[in-house]
BARONU-928272 format. One record per residue (C-alpha): y, z, x; chain; residue number from 1. Coordinates in steps of 0.25 Angstrom, whole numbers, plus 5000, padded with zeros to 4 digits. Each point is the difference from the previous one (the first is absolute). Last residue first. Layout:
BEGIN
(zafi (Y; Z; X); "A"; NUM)
...
***
This chain:
BEGIN
(zafi (5316; 5073; 5252); "A"; 177)
(zafi (5008; 4990; 4993); "A"; 176)
(zafi (4994; 5002; 4987); "A"; 175)
(zafi (5000; 4989; 4989); "A"; 174)
(zafi (5006; 5005; 4987); "A"; 173)
(zafi (4990; 4999; 4988); "A"; 172)
(zafi (5001; 4989; 4990); "A"; 171)
(zafi (4991; 4990; 5006); "A"; 170)
(zafi (4990; 5012; 5005); "A"; 169)
(zafi (4998; 5004; 4985); "A"; 168)
(zafi (4999; 4985; 4996); "A"; 167)
(zafi (4989; 4998; 5011); "A"; 166)
(zafi (4991; 5011; 4995); "A"; 165)
(zafi (5002; 4996; 4986); "A"; 164)
(zafi (4994; 4986; 5003); "A"; 163)
(zafi (5011; 4989; 5000); "A"; 162)
(zafi (5002; 4991; 4988); "A"; 161)
(zafi (5010; 5010; 4993); "A"; 160)
(zafi (5010; 4997; 5012); "A"; 159)
(zafi (4998; 4985; 4999); "A"; 158)
(zafi (5003; 5000; 4985); "A"; 157)
(zafi (5012; 5010; 5002); "A"; 156)
(zafi (5006; 4992; 5010); "A"; 155)
(zafi (5000; 4988; 4992); "A"; 154)
(zafi (5006; 5007; 4988); "A"; 153)
(zafi (5011; 5006; 5008); "A"; 152)
(zafi (5003; 4987; 5006); "A"; 151)
(zafi (5000; 4993; 4987); "A"; 150)
(zafi (5010; 5011; 4994); "A"; 149)
(zafi (5008; 4998; 5013); "A"; 148)
(zafi (5002; 4985; 4997); "A"; 147)
(zafi (5003; 5002; 4985); "A"; 146)
(zafi (5010; 5011; 5004); "A"; 145)
(zafi (5007; 4991; 5010); "A"; 144)
(zafi (4999; 4988; 4991); "A"; 143)
(zafi (5006; 5007; 4988); "A"; 142)
(zafi (5012; 5005; 5008); "A"; 141)
(zafi (5002; 4986; 5006); "A"; 140)
(zafi (5001; 4995; 4987); "A"; 139)
(zafi (5008; 5009; 4994); "A"; 138)
(zafi (5011; 4999; 5011); "A"; 137)
(zafi (4999; 4984; 4998); "A"; 136)
(zafi (5002; 5001; 4985); "A"; 135)
(zafi (5012; 5010; 5002); "A"; 134)
(zafi (5008; 4990; 5009); "A"; 133)
(zafi (5006; 5008; 5011); "A"; 132)
(zafi (5015; 5004; 5003); "A"; 131)
(zafi (4996; 5007; 5009); "A"; 130)
(zafi (4991; 4997; 5011); "A"; 129)
(zafi (4985; 5003; 4999); "A"; 128)
(zafi (4992; 5005; 5011); "A"; 127)
(zafi (4984; 5000; 4999); "A"; 126)
(zafi (4989; 5008; 5005); "A"; 125)
(zafi (5009; 5010; 5007); "A"; 124)
(zafi (4993; 5007; 5011); "A"; 123)
(zafi (5011; 5004; 5010); "A"; 122)
(zafi (5000; 4986; 5007); "A"; 121)
(zafi (5002; 4994; 4986); "A"; 120)
(zafi (5012; 5009; 4997); "A"; 119)
(zafi (5006; 4997; 5014); "A"; 118)
(zafi (4998; 4986; 4999); "A"; 117)
(zafi (5008; 4999; 4986); "A"; 116)
(zafi (5011; 5008; 5007); "A"; 115)
(zafi (5001; 4991; 5013); "A"; 114)
(zafi (4999; 4987; 4990); "A"; 113)
(zafi (5012; 5005; 4993); "A"; 112)
(zafi (5000; 4999; 4985); "A"; 111)
(zafi (5007; 5014; 4997); "A"; 110)
(zafi (5000; 5002; 4985); "A"; 109)
(zafi (4986; 5005; 5002); "A"; 108)
(zafi (4986; 5002; 4993); "A"; 107)
(zafi (4987; 5005; 5007); "A"; 106)
(zafi (4987; 4997; 4995); "A"; 105)
(zafi (4990; 5011; 5004); "A"; 104)
(zafi (4985; 5000; 4999); "A"; 103)
(zafi (4992; 5013; 4999); "A"; 102)
(zafi (4989; 5001; 5009); "A"; 101)
(zafi (5009; 5010; 5009); "A"; 100)
(zafi (5001; 5010; 4988); "A"; 99)
(zafi (4990; 5011; 5004); "A"; 98)
(zafi (4999; 4997; 5015); "A"; 97)
(zafi (5014; 5002; 5000); "A"; 96)
(zafi (5008; 4992; 5010); "A"; 95)
(zafi (5002; 4987; 4992); "A"; 94)
(zafi (5006; 5008; 4988); "A"; 93)
(zafi (5010; 5009; 5009); "A"; 92)
(zafi (5004; 4988; 5008); "A"; 91)
(zafi (5002; 4992; 4987); "A"; 90)
(zafi (5008; 5011; 4994); "A"; 89)
(zafi (5009; 5001; 5013); "A"; 88)
(zafi (5001; 4984; 4999); "A"; 87)
(zafi (5004; 5001; 4986); "A"; 86)
(zafi (5011; 5011; 5001); "A"; 85)
(zafi (4999; 5014; 4998); "A"; 84)
(zafi (5011; 5009; 4995); "A"; 83)
(zafi (5008; 4989; 4996); "A"; 82)
(zafi (4995; 4986; 4998); "A"; 81)
(zafi (5000; 4987; 5008); "A"; 80)
(zafi (4987; 4993; 5001); "A"; 79)
(zafi (4997; 4999; 4986); "A"; 78)
(zafi (4984; 5002; 4996); "A"; 77)
(zafi (4989; 4994; 4993); "A"; 76)
(zafi (4988; 5009; 5001); "A"; 75)
(zafi (4986; 4994; 4997); "A"; 74)
(zafi (4987; 5006; 4994); "A"; 73)
(zafi (5007; 5013; 4998); "A"; 72)
(zafi (4993; 5013; 5005); "A"; 71)
(zafi (5006; 5009; 4989); "A"; 70)
(zafi (5004; 5013; 5009); "A"; 69)
(zafi (5001; 4994; 5014); "A"; 68)
(zafi (5009; 4989; 4995); "A"; 67)
(zafi (5008; 5009; 4990); "A"; 66)
(zafi (5004; 5008; 5012); "A"; 65)
(zafi (5003; 4988; 5009); "A"; 64)
(zafi (5008; 4994; 4988); "A"; 63)
(zafi (5008; 5013; 4998); "A"; 62)
(zafi (5004; 4999; 5015); "A"; 61)
(zafi (5002; 4986; 5000); "A"; 60)
(zafi (5010; 5000; 4988); "A"; 59)
(zafi (5001; 4999; 4985); "A"; 58)
(zafi (4986; 4998; 4998); "A"; 57)
(zafi (4992; 4993; 4988); "A"; 56)
(zafi (4986; 4998; 4996); "A"; 55)
(zafi (4995; 4987; 4994); "A"; 54)
(zafi (4987; 4997; 4992); "A"; 53)
(zafi (4998; 4986; 5004); "A"; 52)
(zafi (5001; 4986; 4995); "A"; 51)
(zafi (5010; 4999; 4988); "A"; 50)
(zafi (5007; 5012; 5007); "A"; 49)
(zafi (5004; 4992; 5013); "A"; 48)
(zafi (5013; 4994; 4994); "A"; 47)
(zafi (5002; 5013; 4993); "A"; 46)
(zafi (5000; 5008; 5012); "A"; 45)
(zafi (5008; 4990; 5008); "A"; 44)
(zafi (5010; 5001; 4990); "A"; 43)
(zafi (5000; 5015; 4999); "A"; 42)
(zafi (5001; 5001; 5015); "A"; 41)
(zafi (5011; 4990; 5002); "A"; 40)
(zafi (5008; 5007; 4988); "A"; 39)
(zafi (4997; 5013; 5006); "A"; 38)
(zafi (5004; 4997; 5015); "A"; 37)
(zafi (4993; 5010; 5008); "A"; 36)
(zafi (4987; 4991; 5001); "A"; 35)
(zafi (4986; 5005; 5002); "A"; 34)
(zafi (4990; 4993; 4991); "A"; 33)
(zafi (4986; 5005; 5000); "A"; 32)
(zafi (4990; 4990; 4994); "A"; 31)
(zafi (4987; 5004; 4993); "A"; 30)
(zafi (4988; 4991; 4998); "A"; 29)
(zafi (4998; 4999; 4984); "A"; 28)
(zafi (4991; 5011; 4993); "A"; 27)
(zafi (5012; 5007; 4994); "A"; 26)
(zafi (5010; 4990; 4996); "A"; 25)
(zafi (5012; 5006; 4995); "A"; 24)
(zafi (5009; 5006; 5009); "A"; 23)
(zafi (4997; 5012; 5010); "A"; 22)
(zafi (5011; 5011; 5002); "A"; 21)
(zafi (5008; 4999; 5012); "A"; 20)
(zafi (5013; 4999; 4993); "A"; 19)
(zafi (4999; 5005; 4985); "A"; 18)
(zafi (5015; 5004; 5000); "A"; 17)
(zafi (4996; 5015; 4999); "A"; 16)
(zafi (4990; 4998; 5012); "A"; 15)
(zafi (5012; 4993; 5009); "A"; 14)
(zafi (5009; 5012; 4997); "A"; 13)
(zafi (4989; 5010; 5004); "A"; 12)
(zafi (4996; 4992; 5013); "A"; 11)
(zafi (5015; 5000; 5003); "A"; 10)
(zafi (5001; 5015; 4999); "A"; 9)
(zafi (4988; 5002; 5008); "A"; 8)
(zafi (5006; 4991; 5011); "A"; 7)
(zafi (5013; 5008; 4999); "A"; 6)
(zafi (4993; 5013; 5001); "A"; 5)
(zafi (4992; 4995; 5012); "A"; 4)
(zafi (5012; 4995; 5007); "A"; 3)
(zafi (5008; 5013; 4997); "A"; 2)
(zafi (4988; 5007; 5007); "A"; 1)
***
């Protein structure tokens, strides 16, 4: 109960400060930046804001809730955070049918190969070590979003070309009986 009250208080404080609220850029792809360091979160958001609609979350728990609510086109998350770290957030995103399609870029101060491999094995689409060149992060973000949009477009074209009866069976679960 105490944890729920603390979480609700944190959400209210973030809302008052404007965190988690969309920035200008409606109609553009949405990126959710999940970073516990406020300065880093604002810096990344400002850099991405030229190309994306940016949402912000202070930790993985808030990021998870926002991802389910807003269905961003991309999540960029720090690995080491309180409440829920980036690997836990990644697990939630990739193991939930509704969010499993969202690409994820993990950011970390740990430059170890083992950490990098762990993130990729858990389903991260990319892994960027801090400090990083912002132009590289922005280009990686743009490329991931463009690739996913192209895949959606192609799938949509192929799906709409199917006769209506095949469309219905394509989206219904297969019975194992």
